[in-house]
N, C-alpha and C positions, 0 to 999 in steps of 0.2 A: 459723534461717538465719543463717549467718555473713556479715555485711556490715559495711562501714565507713560509719558515718553521722556527718556533721559536727554539732556542737552549735551551735545558733544562739543569739545573744544578743538580749535585748530592746533596744528603742531606748534605754531608760534606761541600759543597759550600754554601748551603742555609744559614748557620750560619753567613757567612761573607758578602754575597751579597744580597740574597733574602729579608732578614729582612730589609735591608736598602732601597731597591727599591720597595718593595711590601707592606710594612706596612705603613699606613698613620699615621704620627706623628703629633699630635696637638701641637701647640706652647705652651710652658710653660708660665704661668703668674707669673710675679714677686711677691714674697711674698706668693704664693700659693703652699706650699710644697706638698699638697695632689694631685695636678693635675698630671696625667701621660699620656703616649701615648695610654692608653687603652680606652680612651673615644671615642665616635662615633660609627659608624657601619661598618661592613664588607660589601663591595659593590660587587655584582656579575654583570658582564656586558659582552656584546658581542663586542669585540674590533672593528670588521670590519663593524658593522652595522651603520645605518639601511639598507643600500643598497650597494651591491657589485657586480662587474662583473668579472667573471673568463673567460679568453681566454686561453684555454689549447692547447699546441702543439699536433699535431696528433701523435698517437702512435698505437702500436699493442698490443694485449693481455690486461692484467689487470694492472692498475697503481694506485698508491696512490695519492689522491687529497686532499689537505687541503682546506676545504670549508670555514670555519671560525674559530675564536678563542674565547674561553671563558676565562675571567680573574677573579680571586678572589683578589680584592683589600682589603687585610686583614687589620684590624684595629690594630693588634698587632701580635707579634711572637706567642703568645699562640693561637690566632684565626687561624693562618696559620698552626699550628701543628695539628689541628683537621681534621680528615677524614670526608668528607661530599660528597654530590652529588647534581647535578643540573638537574632539569627536563626540557627537551626541547620538546615542543609540536608542532607538525606540524601545520602550519598556511596557508592553501590554500587560505584563504580570502585575504592575502597579495598579492598573485599572481593575483587573480581576480581584486583586486583594482589597481594593476600596469597596467594590460591590459586596464582597463577602463580609467586610467589617461594618458596612452600613447598608444592611439588606432592605431597610424601609426608610423612605424620606417623604414627608408630607402625606403619609398614609398609603403610599404606593411603593412597589418594589423598585429598587435602584438597579438599573440595567445600563450603566454607562458603557459606551462603545467608543473605539478609536475614531476620531474625526476622519471621515473618508477623504482621501487625497483628491477625489473628484470635486471637492468643495473649495479647495484652496491651492495656491501655488506658494512657493517659498519666497521670502523677502531677500533683500540685498545681503550679501556676505555669507549666504548659505549655499552649500553644494550638496546635492542629493547623492546618497550612497545606497547600497543595497539594504542597509540596516538602519539608516537614519540620515544624519547630515554631518558635514564638517563645517565649522564656523571659523572664518578667517579672522585672526587678530593681527592687524597690521602694526607696524612700529608706532608706538604712542597710544595704541588702543588699550584703555584700561577697563572698558566695558562695551558690550555690544548686545543689541536686542535680537532675540529670536522672534522674528516677525513673519507673519503670513499675510497673503492677500486673499481674504475670505469672500466667497461669492454668496452674498446674503440672499440672493434670489433662489438659490438651491438649498438653503438651510431648511431642514425638516424639523419643525417644532415638536413633532411627536416623538423624536429621538432625544436621548441624553448623550452628549458627546464629551470627549476628553482627549487630551494629549499627554503623553508621559514619556520622559526621556531620562537617561542616565549619562553622566560623563564617563566615557570609557577610555579616553586618551586625553590627557591634559596638556599636551604639547610641551612647552618649556617650563611647565609648572607642576604642582602636585595637587591632586583633587582633594577638595575639602572633605573631611570625614563626616561632617554633618549637613553639608549643602551640596552634595554631589548628584542629586536627582530631584525630579519634580513631577508632580501630578497636577494637571490643570483642568478644572471643570469649565466647560465653555457653554454659555447660555446666551441666546439672543432674545432680548425683550420684545414682546409684541407691542402693538400700538397703544395698549391700555395700561401697561405696566407703569407704576410710579407711586408717589405719595399723594394722597387726596385729603383735603380738608372737609369737614362736615359742616354744612351751612343750614341744614334742616332735617327734620325727621323726629319720630317718636317711637319709643319702645315700650311695650306693655306686657306684663306678666299676668297670668291667670292661674288661680288655684284649681279651677275646673272650667270646662267650657262655659263661657258666658259669665263667669265669676271673676271679676278683676281683683288682683291682689292689692291689698292695702299695705303700702310700704314705701321705701325710698328709692327702689331700683328702677321703677317705671317713671318715664318722663321724657323730656326733650333730648335729642341727640346733638342738636346744634351746639357747636363749640367744644364738643368732646375731642379727645386726642385724635391726631391724624390717623388715617387708615393706610395700610400698605397693600397695594395690588401687585401680586407677583405672577409672572408668566407661568402658565401651565402648558399651553400650546398656543397656536396662532390666534385663537379666538376666545381663550378662557384664561381668567385670572383668579388667583386665590386671594380672598379678602382677609386681611389680618388686623388684629387689634380692635375689633368691635367691642365697645364697653357699654355698661348700663348707664342710666341717667347719672350725671355727675362725673362720669369718666374715670372713676377710681377703681373699678373692678371689671375684669374681662367677662364677657358673656360665655358661660360654660355650655358644654354639650354640642357645640357647633364647630368642632375642629374641621379644618379644610372646607370652609365656606367658600363657595365658588360662584362666579358669574360668567356665563357664556354669551357672547355677543354675536348676533347674526349680522355679518358685514353688509348684507344686501338691504336689511330693514332697520338695523341698529336696535332691534328689540333684544331684550336680555332675559335669559332663563337662569333662575337661581337654583342651586342645588348644594348638597353638603354631604361629604363622605361620613362625617361623624353623626349626622342626624338625617337618616334616609327620608324622613317625613317632610323635610324642609322643601318648600315649593313657592312659586309665585302665588301671591294672594289673588284669588279669583276676582276679576272685574277691576283690577287696578293697573297702574302703569308701571312697566319695567322697561326702561329705555336708556340709550346712550346718545348724547348729542356730541358728534365729532367736532362741531364748530366751536363749542365752548369747553370740550373735554369734561362733560358733566354727566354723571349717572343719576337717575331717579329710580329708586328701588322700593318695592313692596313685597315682603315675603313673611311666611309664618312657618311654625313647626310645632310638633306635639299637639295636633288638633284634638285628639281623643282624650288625653289625660290632663296635662297642664299646658295649655297653649301659650306660645310666645309669638308676638306679632311686632314686626318692624314696619312702620308705615311712613310713606313719603320721605324716605331717607335720600337726601340730596348731597352728593359728594362731588367735589370739583378738583381737577388735577392741579397739584401744587408744584411738583418738581420730580426729578428722578430720585429713586431710592438708592 
């Protein structure tokens, strides 16, 4: 699972490194022998805010997920040596506001909901409260992860989940004016999600049924730019970045091109929200090979007016997106 984890230092290392990087030192003023680095305030902030997206690799069982990170920007070594705690209050209003501000995503309504507590437990250093959590900041702690133990087996791919929190008590510090809250979109990738290279295939434009267009856009797809397959649900991915021959221009009219895989047979059904006529080409192969993580696809659209046909498109998994 691809995640960003901070490396924490021992208290022995704190004396040599943390005090340098985590204590804000005011500049000394010439002639002012009384001024020290202890002026100012300790700032408590959420490093990843105010908005963050998590795309988690599919897994089985329970796995630790670092949702966001809280930092104590200490004004001095003395301030950093004090044990404290931060109160994080759940903020469902941020989720409601996001849905209202982004009503449509990938052609479908945005209906993010709070990640149910039945899907996870809190990580180390977090204490559950009636409105959220308190996070312990021990002596020497300049940063701490808000981590959860997510049950991937219970994750519902048909739902859009999010977590949102606000700092409502900053302990021995002052809450940052710009980084005091966070909204986190949480998505788990299905088994087909990723970046794919194109090793074969042909795209053909027609000016009318049976009449091939003479031009430069029709031709081989082998070697065209990589495609991105993005999770829609447990068995469907959206295919992005399909280009014409030569790879210099995107294929228009097929926004939200999708492939749905039957896990029992590995057969693939092609569809498209932007082009309702798009379908599997009759009598051809549409399948996924899990052993090599390779798709072979044949589909067409606009059959009555100006047909477009993609034949024998072979794409192979290259890596995570």
